[in-house]
DSSP file (Angstrom, degrees, kcal/mol; ACC not computed):
  #  RESIDUE AA STRUCTURE BP1 BP2  ACC     N-H-->O    O-->H-N    N-H-->O    O-->H-N    TCO  KAPPA ALPHA  PHI   PSI    X-CA   Y-CA   Z-CA
    1    1 A M     >        0   0    0      0, 0.0     4,-2.7     0, 0.0     5,-0.2   0.000 360.0 360.0 360.0 -22.6  -40.6  -11.9    6.2
    2    2 A D  H  >  +     0   0    0      1,-0.2     4,-2.4     2,-0.2     5,-0.2   0.893 360.0  50.9 -60.6 -39.9  -41.4  -11.9    2.5
    3    3 A E  H  > S+     0   0    0      2,-0.2     4,-2.4     1,-0.2    -1,-0.2   0.901 110.6  49.7 -63.4 -40.0  -40.9  -15.7    2.3
    4    4 A L  H  > S+     0   0    0      2,-0.2     4,-3.1     1,-0.2     5,-0.3   0.920 109.6  50.4 -64.8 -44.0  -43.2  -16.2    5.3
    5    5 A I  H  X>S+     0   0    0     -4,-2.7     4,-2.8     1,-0.2     5,-0.5   0.911 111.2  49.9 -59.9 -42.4  -45.9  -14.0    3.7
    6    6 A E  H  <5S+     0   0    0     -4,-2.4    -1,-0.2    -5,-0.2    -2,-0.2   0.917 113.8  44.7 -62.6 -43.5  -45.6  -16.0    0.5
    7    7 A R  H  <5S+     0   0    0     -4,-2.4    -2,-0.2     1,-0.2    -1,-0.2   0.907 120.5  39.0 -69.2 -41.7  -45.9  -19.3    2.4
    8    8 A L  H  <5S-     0   0    0     -4,-3.1    -2,-0.2     2,-0.2    -1,-0.2   0.829  98.7-135.6 -78.0 -31.9  -48.8  -18.1    4.7
    9    9 A G  T  <5S+     0   0    0     -4,-2.8    15,-2.5    -5,-0.3    16,-0.4   0.594  73.1  58.5  86.4  11.7  -50.6  -16.2    1.9
   10   10 A F  E   < -A   23   0A   0     -5,-0.5     2,-0.3    13,-0.3    -1,-0.2  -0.978  55.0-163.2-158.2 168.4  -51.3  -13.2    4.1
   11   11 A W  E     -A   22   0A   0     11,-1.9    11,-3.0    -2,-0.3     2,-0.5  -0.960  28.9-110.2-149.4 164.6  -49.8  -10.4    6.3
   12   12 A I  E     -A   21   0A   0     -2,-0.3     2,-0.6     9,-0.2     9,-0.2  -0.880  24.2-156.8-102.4 125.3  -51.1   -8.0    8.9
   13   13 A D  E     +A   20   0A   0      7,-3.4     7,-2.5    -2,-0.5     3,-0.2  -0.899  18.3 170.9-102.8 115.6  -51.2   -4.4    8.0
   14   14 A R        +     0   0    0     -2,-0.6     5,-0.1     5,-0.2    -1,-0.1   0.067  46.4 108.3-110.0  22.5  -51.2   -2.1   11.0
   15   15 A S  S    S+     0   0    0      5,-0.1    -1,-0.2     3,-0.1     2,-0.1   0.743  76.1  49.1 -74.8 -22.0  -50.7    1.2    9.1
   16   16 A G  S    S-     0   0    0      2,-0.4     4,-0.0    -3,-0.2     0, 0.0  -0.296 104.8 -85.7-104.6-168.7  -54.3    2.3    9.8
   17   17 A A  S    S+     0   0    0     -2,-0.1     2,-0.4     1,-0.1    -3,-0.0   0.795 115.2  48.3 -69.4 -28.9  -56.5    2.6   12.9
   18   18 A T  S    S-     0   0    0     -5,-0.0    -2,-0.4    12,-0.0     2,-0.3  -0.942  89.6-120.1-116.0 133.9  -57.6   -1.0   12.5
   19   19 A A        -     0   0    0     -2,-0.4    12,-2.4    12,-0.1     2,-0.4  -0.548  34.5-160.7 -70.1 132.2  -55.3   -3.9   11.9
   20   20 A V  E     -AB  13  30A   0     -7,-2.5    -7,-3.4    -2,-0.3     2,-0.7  -0.956  17.4-137.9-122.3 132.6  -56.2   -5.6    8.6
   21   21 A L  E     -AB  12  29A   0      8,-2.9     8,-1.6    -2,-0.4     2,-0.5  -0.809  26.2-163.0 -84.7 118.8  -55.3   -9.1    7.4
   22   22 A R  E     -AB  11  28A   0    -11,-3.0   -11,-1.9    -2,-0.7     2,-0.3  -0.914   7.2-143.0-109.2 126.9  -54.3   -8.7    3.8
   23   23 A E  E >   -A   10   0A   0      4,-3.4     3,-1.8    -2,-0.5   -13,-0.3  -0.622  17.6-126.6 -87.7 146.3  -54.3  -11.8    1.6
   24   24 A V  T 3  S+     0   0    0    -15,-2.5   -14,-0.1     1,-0.3    -1,-0.1   0.860 111.0  58.3 -57.8 -36.4  -51.6  -12.1   -1.1
   25   25 A G  T 3  S-     0   0    0    -16,-0.4    -1,-0.3     1,-0.1   -15,-0.1   0.557 127.8 -94.2 -74.1  -8.2  -54.4  -12.7   -3.6
   26   26 A G  S <  S+     0   0    0     -3,-1.8    -2,-0.1     1,-0.4    -1,-0.1   0.233  84.3 119.6 119.6 -16.3  -56.0   -9.4   -2.9
   27   27 A G        +     0   0    0     -5,-0.1    -4,-3.4     2,-0.0    -1,-0.4  -0.313  34.9 179.2 -78.2 166.6  -58.7  -10.0   -0.2
   28   28 A C  E     +B   22   0A   0     -6,-0.2    -6,-0.2   -18,-0.0    -8,-0.0  -0.986  12.6 172.6-160.0 158.7  -58.7   -8.4    3.2
   29   29 A H  E     -B   21   0A   0     -8,-1.6    -8,-2.9    -2,-0.3     3,-0.1  -0.963  50.2 -74.3-159.7 159.2  -60.7   -8.3    6.5
   30   30 A P  E     -B   20   0A   0      0, 0.0   -10,-0.3     0, 0.0     2,-0.1  -0.379  61.1-109.4 -57.7 133.2  -60.2   -6.8    9.9
   31   31 A A        -     0   0    0    -12,-2.4   -12,-0.1   -18,-0.2     2,-0.1  -0.408  29.0-133.1 -69.3 137.4  -57.7   -9.0   11.7
   32   32 A T     >  -     0   0    0     -2,-0.1     4,-2.4     1,-0.1     5,-0.2  -0.369  26.1-105.1 -81.1 167.6  -59.1  -11.2   14.6
   33   33 A R  H  > S+     0   0    0      1,-0.2     4,-2.6     2,-0.2     5,-0.2   0.907 122.4  50.2 -59.7 -42.0  -57.4  -11.4   17.9
   34   34 A S  H  > S+     0   0    0      2,-0.2     4,-2.4     1,-0.2    -1,-0.2   0.883 109.9  50.1 -67.3 -36.7  -56.0  -14.9   17.1
   35   35 A E  H  > S+     0   0    0      2,-0.2     4,-2.5     1,-0.2    -1,-0.2   0.905 112.3  47.8 -65.9 -40.9  -54.6  -13.7   13.8
   36   36 A L  H  X S+     0   0    0     -4,-2.4     4,-2.7     2,-0.2    -2,-0.2   0.912 111.6  50.2 -64.7 -42.4  -52.9  -10.8   15.5
   37   37 A A  H  X S+     0   0    0     -4,-2.6     4,-2.2     2,-0.2    -2,-0.2   0.912 111.7  48.3 -62.9 -42.5  -51.5  -13.1   18.2
   38   38 A L  H  X S+     0   0    0     -4,-2.4     4,-2.4     2,-0.2    -2,-0.2   0.946 113.2  46.9 -61.3 -48.9  -50.2  -15.5   15.5
   39   39 A W  H  X S+     0   0    0     -4,-2.5     4,-2.5     1,-0.2    -2,-0.2   0.902 111.9  50.5 -62.1 -41.7  -48.6  -12.7   13.6
   40   40 A D  H  X S+     0   0    0     -4,-2.7     4,-2.4     2,-0.2    -1,-0.2   0.892 110.5  49.7 -63.7 -39.8  -47.0  -11.2   16.7
   41   41 A A  H  X S+     0   0    0     -4,-2.2     4,-2.1     2,-0.2    -2,-0.2   0.907 111.8  48.2 -65.4 -41.3  -45.6  -14.6   17.7
   42   42 A L  H  X S+     0   0    0     -4,-2.4     4,-2.2     2,-0.2    -2,-0.2   0.895 111.6  49.9 -65.0 -39.9  -44.1  -15.0   14.2
   43   43 A E  H  X S+     0   0    0     -4,-2.5     4,-2.5     2,-0.2    -2,-0.2   0.899 109.5  51.1 -65.7 -40.7  -42.7  -11.5   14.3
   44   44 A A  H  X S+     0   0    0     -4,-2.4     4,-2.2     2,-0.2    -2,-0.2   0.902 110.8  48.9 -62.9 -40.9  -41.1  -12.2   17.7
   45   45 A A  H  X S+     0   0    0     -4,-2.1     4,-2.3     2,-0.2    -2,-0.2   0.893 110.7  50.7 -65.5 -39.4  -39.6  -15.4   16.4
   46   46 A R  H  X S+     0   0    0     -4,-2.2     4,-2.2     2,-0.2    -2,-0.2   0.917 111.2  47.8 -63.8 -43.6  -38.2  -13.5   13.3
   47   47 A M  H  X S+     0   0    0     -4,-2.5     4,-2.3     2,-0.2    -2,-0.2   0.881 110.7  51.9 -65.4 -37.9  -36.7  -10.9   15.6
   48   48 A D  H  X S+     0   0    0     -4,-2.2     4,-2.5     2,-0.2    -1,-0.2   0.908 109.1  50.0 -64.5 -41.5  -35.1  -13.6   17.8
   49   49 A A  H  X S+     0   0    0     -4,-2.3     4,-2.4     2,-0.2    -2,-0.2   0.899 109.9  50.8 -63.6 -40.5  -33.6  -15.2   14.7
   50   50 A E  H  X S+     0   0    0     -4,-2.2     4,-1.5     2,-0.2    -2,-0.2   0.908 109.8  50.7 -62.0 -41.4  -32.2  -11.9   13.6
   51   51 A R  H  X>S+     0   0    0     -4,-2.3     5,-1.2     2,-0.2     4,-0.7   0.921 110.4  49.0 -63.2 -44.0  -30.7  -11.4   17.0
   52   52 A L  H ><5S+     0   0    0     -4,-2.5     3,-0.9     1,-0.2    26,-0.5   0.915 112.3  48.2 -61.0 -42.5  -29.1  -14.8   16.9
   53   53 A D  H 3<5S+     0   0    0     -4,-2.4    -1,-0.2     1,-0.2    -2,-0.2   0.734 102.5  64.3 -71.0 -21.7  -27.7  -14.2   13.5
   54   54 A S  H 3<5S-     0   0    0     -4,-1.5    21,-0.3    -3,-0.2    -1,-0.2   0.682 104.9-125.7 -76.2 -16.6  -26.3  -10.8   14.6
   55   55 A G  T <<5S+     0   0    0     -3,-0.9    21,-2.0    -4,-0.7    20,-0.6   0.701  71.2 118.5  79.8  19.3  -23.9  -12.4   17.1
   56   56 A T  E   < -C   74   0B   0     -5,-1.2     2,-0.4    18,-0.2    -1,-0.3  -0.968  41.2-171.7-122.0 134.0  -25.2  -10.3   20.0
   57   57 A I  E     -C   73   0B   0     16,-2.5    16,-2.8    -2,-0.4     2,-0.5  -0.975   8.0-156.2-122.8 140.3  -26.9  -11.6   23.1
   58   58 A R  E     -C   72   0B   0     -2,-0.4     2,-0.5    14,-0.2    14,-0.2  -0.963   4.6-165.0-118.5 127.9  -28.6   -9.4   25.7
   59   59 A I  E     -C   71   0B   0     12,-3.1    12,-2.6    -2,-0.5     2,-0.5  -0.954   2.5-162.3-115.0 125.9  -29.0  -10.5   29.3
   60   60 A I  E     +C   70   0B   0     -2,-0.5     2,-0.3    10,-0.2    10,-0.2  -0.936  19.8 165.0-110.2 122.5  -31.4   -8.7   31.6
   61   61 A E  E     -C   69   0B   0      8,-2.9     8,-3.3    -2,-0.5     2,-0.4  -0.866  29.1-134.2-130.6 163.4  -30.9   -9.2   35.3
   62   62 A R  E     -C   68   0B   0     -2,-0.3     6,-0.2     6,-0.2     2,-0.0  -0.967  20.1-138.2-118.9 139.0  -32.1   -7.6   38.5
   63   63 A D    >   -     0   0    0      4,-2.3     3,-2.1    -2,-0.4     6,-0.0  -0.181  41.9 -82.7 -84.3-175.9  -29.8   -6.9   41.4
   64   64 A E  T 3  S+     0   0    0      1,-0.3    -1,-0.1     2,-0.1    -2,-0.0   0.652 131.0  53.5 -65.4 -13.8  -30.6   -7.4   45.1
   65   65 A F  T 3  S-     0   0    0      2,-0.1    -1,-0.3     0, 0.0     3,-0.1   0.386 119.7-107.6 -98.9   1.8  -32.3   -4.0   45.1
   66   66 A G  S <  S+     0   0    0     -3,-2.1     2,-0.3     1,-0.3    -2,-0.1   0.523  70.2 146.0  86.1   5.9  -34.6   -4.8   42.2
   67   67 A M        -     0   0    0      1,-0.1    -4,-2.3    -5,-0.0     2,-0.3  -0.593  48.0-124.6 -79.2 136.5  -32.7   -2.6   39.8
   68   68 A Q  E     -C   62   0B   0     -2,-0.3     2,-0.4    -6,-0.2    -6,-0.2  -0.636  27.4-173.7 -84.7 135.9  -32.6   -3.9   36.2
   69   69 A H  E     -C   61   0B   0     -8,-3.3    -8,-2.9    -2,-0.3     2,-0.5  -0.995   7.8-157.0-130.2 135.8  -29.2   -4.2   34.5
   70   70 A T  E     -C   60   0B   0     -2,-0.4     2,-0.4   -10,-0.2   -10,-0.2  -0.945   6.6-171.8-116.2 131.8  -28.6   -5.2   30.9
   71   71 A T  E     -C   59   0B   0    -12,-2.6   -12,-3.1    -2,-0.5     2,-0.4  -0.984   6.3-160.2-121.6 132.0  -25.4   -6.7   29.6
   72   72 A A  E     -C   58   0B   0     -2,-0.4     2,-0.4   -14,-0.2   -14,-0.2  -0.942   2.1-165.0-114.8 133.2  -24.8   -7.2   25.9
   73   73 A Y  E     -C   57   0B   0    -16,-2.8   -16,-2.5    -2,-0.4     2,-0.3  -0.961  12.3-169.8-115.0 131.9  -22.2   -9.6   24.5
   74   74 A S  E     +C   56   0B   0     -2,-0.4   -18,-0.2   -18,-0.2   -19,-0.1  -0.797  57.1  39.3-120.0 161.6  -21.1   -9.3   20.9
   75   75 A G  S    S+     0   0    0    -20,-0.6     2,-0.4   -21,-0.3   -19,-0.2   0.703  77.2 134.7  78.6  21.0  -19.1  -11.4   18.4
   76   76 A V        -     0   0    0    -21,-2.0     2,-1.7    -3,-0.2    -1,-0.3  -0.867  59.6-133.1-105.5 134.1  -20.5  -14.7   19.6
   77   77 A D     >  +     0   0    0     -2,-0.4     4,-2.2     1,-0.2     5,-0.2  -0.653  33.3 178.5 -81.7  86.8  -21.7  -17.4   17.2
   78   78 A L  H  > S+     0   0    0     -2,-1.7     4,-2.6   -26,-0.5     5,-0.2   0.861  72.5  53.8 -65.3 -38.6  -24.9  -17.9   19.1
   79   79 A R  H  > S+     0   0    0    -27,-0.4     4,-2.6     1,-0.2    -1,-0.2   0.927 110.9  46.8 -62.8 -42.7  -26.4  -20.6   16.8
   80   80 A A  H  > S+     0   0    0      2,-0.2     4,-2.6     1,-0.2    -2,-0.2   0.902 112.3  50.6 -65.1 -40.1  -23.2  -22.7   17.1
   81   81 A A  H  X S+     0   0    0     -4,-2.2     4,-2.2     2,-0.2    -2,-0.2   0.904 112.3  46.5 -64.5 -41.2  -23.2  -22.2   20.9
   82   82 A I  H  X S+     0   0    0     -4,-2.6     4,-2.4     2,-0.2    -2,-0.2   0.924 113.0  49.1 -66.3 -44.8  -26.9  -23.3   21.2
   83   83 A D  H  X S+     0   0    0     -4,-2.6     4,-2.5    -5,-0.2    -2,-0.2   0.906 111.6  49.6 -60.6 -41.9  -26.3  -26.3   18.9
   84   84 A Q  H  X S+     0   0    0     -4,-2.6     4,-2.4     2,-0.2    -1,-0.2   0.910 111.0  49.3 -64.1 -42.3  -23.2  -27.3   20.9
   85   85 A A  H  X S+     0   0    0     -4,-2.2     4,-2.3     2,-0.2    -2,-0.2   0.888 111.2  50.0 -64.7 -38.8  -25.2  -27.0   24.2
   86   86 A R  H  X S+     0   0    0     -4,-2.4     4,-2.3     2,-0.2    -2,-0.2   0.926 111.0  48.6 -65.0 -44.1  -28.0  -29.1   22.7
   87   87 A R  H  X S+     0   0    0     -4,-2.5     4,-2.4     1,-0.2    -2,-0.2   0.912 111.5  50.2 -61.7 -42.0  -25.6  -31.8   21.5
   88   88 A K  H  X S+     0   0    0     -4,-2.4     4,-2.5     1,-0.2    -1,-0.2   0.899 109.6  51.3 -63.4 -40.3  -24.0  -31.8   25.0
   89   89 A G  H  X S+     0   0    0     -4,-2.3     4,-1.6     2,-0.2    -1,-0.2   0.891 110.4  48.5 -63.8 -39.6  -27.4  -32.2   26.6
   90   90 A V  H  X S+     0   0    0     -4,-2.3     4,-1.3     2,-0.2    -2,-0.2   0.906 112.5  48.6 -66.1 -42.1  -28.3  -35.1   24.4
   91   91 A Q  H  < S+     0   0    0     -4,-2.4     3,-0.2     1,-0.2    -2,-0.2   0.896 109.6  52.5 -65.2 -40.6  -24.9  -36.8   25.1
   92   92 A D  H  < S+     0   0    0     -4,-2.5    -1,-0.2     1,-0.2    -2,-0.2   0.841 108.6  50.8 -64.0 -33.4  -25.4  -36.3   28.9
   93   93 A E  H  <        0   0    0     -4,-1.6    -1,-0.2     1,-0.2    -2,-0.2   0.790 360.0 360.0 -74.3 -27.2  -28.9  -37.9   28.7
   94   94 A A     <        0   0    0     -4,-1.3    -1,-0.2    -3,-0.2    -2,-0.2   0.473 360.0 360.0 -74.7 360.0  -27.5  -41.0   26.9
């Protein structure tokens, strides 16, 4: 996330009662809803990338009774599998 903070020039500090946008150069102000939404989306993408790099995929399904079941698969090169599926999709379209 440090590289992202450097590129954006800010980060969101949620350590206090109010979320604060802190600028790398030293300024700050209370974070707006759109700034919080942007930061949350970036954080979700970062977590997703970490999950892909970890080699673990989690699938959440519901059975016929509505009960939630989670299955985790480990040791999978997820990035390679996604790239292969994308290439196959492009080839199928051609």
